[in-house]
C-alpha positions in Angstrom: -73.9 -67.9 101.8 -76.4 -67.8 104.7 -73.5 -67.3 107.1 -72.2 -64.4 105.0 -75.7 -62.7 105.1 -75.8 -63.2 108.9 -72.3 -61.7 109.2 -73.3 -58.7 107.1 -76.4 -58.2 109.2 -74.4 -58.3 112.4 -71.9 -55.8 110.9 -74.7 -53.4 109.9 -76.2 -53.7 113.4 -72.9 -53.0 115.0 -72.3 -50.0 112.8 -75.8 -48.7 113.7 -75.1 -49.1 117.4 -71.7 -47.4 117.0 -73.3 -44.4 115.2 -76.0 -44.2 117.9 -73.3 -44.2 120.7 -71.3 -41.6 118.9 -74.4 -39.4 118.5 -75.1 -39.7 122.3 -71.5 -38.7 123.1 -71.7 -35.7 120.9 -75.1 -34.7 122.3 -73.7 -34.9 125.9 -70.9 -32.5 124.9 
């Protein structure tokens, strides 16, 4: 179960990073 929680946290962190990168790209345009 601990591994699952860590994986979920990593996925959430990656999604947050992706959304931030996408935001930066749109801002540049």
